[in-house]
C-alpha positions as CSV (number, residue, x, y, z in Angstrom):
1,X,0.0,0.0,0.0
2,X,2.9,2.3,0.7
3,X,4.2,1.8,-2.8
4,X,0.8,2.6,-4.2
5,X,0.7,5.9,-2.2
6,X,4.2,6.7,-3.4
7,X,3.3,6.2,-7.0
8,X,0.1,8.2,-6.6
9,X,2.2,11.1,-5.0
10,X,4.6,11.0,-7.9
11,X,1.8,11.1,-10.4
12,X,0.1,14.2,-9.0
13,X,3.4,16.0,-8.5
14,X,4.7,15.5,-12.0
15,X,5.7,18.7,-13.8
16,X,3.3,20.1,-16.3
17,X,3.9,19.2,-20.0
18,X,2.0,21.9,-21.9
19,X,2.4,20.4,-25.4
20,X,0.6,17.3,-24.3
21,X,-2.1,18.8,-22.1
22,X,-5.0,18.0,-24.4
23,X,-3.7,14.5,-25.0
24,X,-3.3,13.9,-21.3
25,X,-6.8,15.3,-20.5
26,X,-8.4,13.2,-23.3
27,X,-6.6,10.0,-22.1
28,X,-7.8,10.6,-18.6
29,X,-11.4,11.1,-19.9
30,X,-11.2,7.8,-21.7
31,X,-9.5,5.8,-18.9
32,X,-12.0,7.0,-16.3
33,X,-14.6,4.9,-18.1
34,X,-12.4,2.2,-19.6
35,X,-11.1,1.0,-16.2
36,X,-14.6,0.3,-14.8
37,X,-15.7,-1.1,-18.1
38,X,-12.9,-3.6,-18.0
39,X,-13.8,-4.4,-14.4
40,X,-17.5,-5.0,-15.4
41,X,-16.4,-7.1,-18.4
42,X,-14.2,-9.3,-16.2
43,X,-17.4,-10.3,-14.2
44,X,-18.8,-11.9,-17.4
45,X,-15.5,-13.5,-18.4
46,X,-14.6,-15.1,-15.1
47,X,-17.9,-16.4,-14.0
48,X,-18.4,-17.2,-10.3
49,X,-22.1,-17.8,-9.6
50,X,-21.6,-18.2,-5.8
51,X,-20.5,-14.6,-5.2
52,X,-22.4,-12.8,-8.0
53,X,-19.5,-10.6,-9.2
54,X,-21.6,-8.4,-11.5
55,X,-23.9,-7.5,-8.6
56,X,-20.8,-6.7,-6.5
57,X,-19.5,-4.4,-9.2
58,X,-22.8,-2.6,-9.6
59,X,-23.0,-2.0,-5.8
60,X,-19.4,-0.9,-5.5
61,X,-19.4,1.4,-8.6
62,X,-23.0,2.7,-8.1
63,X,-22.5,3.6,-4.5
64,X,-19.2,5.3,-5.2
65,X,-20.8,7.5,-7.8
66,X,-23.8,8.3,-5.6
67,X,-21.5,9.2,-2.7
68,X,-19.3,11.3,-5.0
69,X,-22.2,13.3,-6.5
70,X,-23.8,13.8,-3.0
71,X,-20.5,15.3,-1.7
72,X,-20.1,17.5,-4.8
73,X,-23.5,19.1,-4.0
74,X,-23.0,19.3,-0.3
75,X,-19.4,20.8,-0.3
76,X,-19.9,22.9,-3.5
77,X,-16.2,23.6,-3.8
78,X,-15.4,25.7,-7.0
79,X,-13.1,24.2,-9.6
80,X,-9.5,25.6,-9.9
81,X,-10.2,26.7,-13.5
82,X,-13.4,28.6,-12.4
83,X,-15.8,26.5,-14.5
84,X,-19.4,25.9,-13.5
85,X,-19.3,22.5,-12.0
86,X,-18.2,21.6,-8.5
87,X,-14.7,20.2,-7.8
88,X,-14.8,18.1,-4.6
89,X,-14.4,15.1,-5.0
90,X,-13.2,14.2,-8.5
91,X,-15.7,12.1,-10.3
92,X,-13.2,10.9,-12.9
93,X,-10.9,9.7,-10.2
94,X,-13.8,8.1,-8.2
95,X,-14.8,6.2,-11.3
96,X,-11.3,5.1,-12.2
97,X,-10.3,4.0,-8.7
98,X,-13.6,2.2,-8.1
99,X,-12.8,0.1,-11.2
100,X,-9.2,-0.4,-10.3
101,X,-9.9,-1.4,-6.7
102,X,-12.6,-3.8,-7.9
103,X,-10.0,-5.5,-10.2
104,X,-7.4,-5.6,-7.5
105,X,-9.8,-6.9,-4.8
106,X,-11.3,-9.5,-7.0
107,X,-8.3,-10.8,-9.0
108,X,-5.3,-9.8,-6.9
109,X,-2.3,-7.4,-7.1
110,X,-1.1,-8.9,-10.4
111,X,-3.9,-7.1,-12.2
112,X,-4.4,-4.5,-9.5
113,X,-1.1,-2.7,-9.8
114,X,-1.5,-1.8,-13.5
115,X,-5.1,-0.8,-12.8
116,X,-4.1,1.5,-9.9
117,X,-1.3,3.0,-12.1
118,X,-3.9,3.9,-14.8
119,X,-6.3,5.2,-12.2
120,X,-3.5,7.4,-10.8
121,X,-2.9,8.7,-14.3
122,X,-6.6,9.7,-14.4
123,X,-6.1,11.7,-11.2
124,X,-3.0,13.4,-12.6
125,X,-4.9,14.3,-15.8
126,X,-7.6,16.0,-13.8
127,X,-5.0,18.1,-11.9
128,X,-3.0,19.1,-15.0
129,X,-6.3,20.1,-16.7
130,X,-6.9,22.4,-13.7
131,X,-10.3,20.7,-13.0
132,X,-9.2,19.5,-9.5
133,X,-6.5,19.8,-6.9
134,X,-4.8,17.1,-5.0
135,X,-7.4,16.9,-2.3
136,X,-10.2,16.4,-4.8
137,X,-8.3,13.6,-6.4
138,X,-7.4,12.0,-3.1
139,X,-11.0,12.1,-2.0
140,X,-12.2,10.5,-5.3
141,X,-9.6,7.8,-5.0
142,X,-10.6,7.1,-1.4
143,X,-14.3,6.8,-2.2
144,X,-13.6,4.5,-5.2
145,X,-11.3,2.2,-3.2
146,X,-13.5,2.3,-0.1
147,X,-16.7,1.3,-1.9
148,X,-14.9,-1.4,-3.9
149,X,-13.5,-2.9,-0.7
150,X,-16.8,-2.7,1.0
151,X,-18.8,-4.7,-1.7
152,X,-16.2,-6.9,-3.5
153,X,-15.2,-10.4,-2.4
154,X,-12.0,-11.9,-3.8
155,X,-12.4,-14.5,-6.6
156,X,-11.6,-17.9,-5.2
157,X,-10.7,-20.3,-8.0
158,X,-10.2,-23.8,-6.6
159,X,-7.1,-25.4,-8.2
160,X,-7.7,-28.9,-6.8
161,X,-10.9,-30.4,-5.5
162,X,-10.7,-33.7,-3.6
163,X,-13.8,-36.0,-3.0
164,X,-14.6,-39.5,-1.8
165,X,-17.2,-41.7,-3.4
166,X,-18.4,-45.1,-2.3
167,X,-18.1,-47.7,-5.0
168,X,-18.8,-51.5,-4.7
169,X,-18.4,-51.6,-0.9
170,X,-15.2,-49.6,-1.0
171,X,-14.2,-45.9,-1.5
172,X,-12.6,-44.1,-4.4
173,X,-10.8,-40.8,-3.9
174,X,-11.1,-38.4,-6.8
175,X,-8.9,-35.4,-7.6
176,X,-10.2,-32.7,-9.9
177,X,-7.8,-30.1,-11.2
178,X,-9.3,-26.8,-12.5
179,X,-7.2,-24.6,-14.7
């Protein structure tokens, strides 16, 4: 977790690259939806009927967006660029981190680290576009991660299943390997 916070701090403190501002902003706009879309798609690819992963995603993502929108209207913090919408917390960052945390919580750090790096880039893109400051992005990330952890159960794929069956007055031990 410390490594993740360090990477996040690096992303939001990177110097501004003015020639690429529009590209960075557009990339952040795309990723804020692509990350949760990948998380949702994963629930259909790796089926697990016992934990209902699609419903877990809907609860995690939906509650993060409701909480984020409620806070925007309660706090009513103006954006750094002076535009009309409210700033706190960052909706793009909430969306990206909700998807990234779902992926990490569900499938482990192997997929979580790249997801969190992409979500951190989304946060950086919002700061460089002057739509948010660090506190807005940090709050959005916290909401996204918190709701994902609240509603998401890890995927438990059984590698080996052992069972006993009675056959002709004796027993047979069966091993099933799932890959």
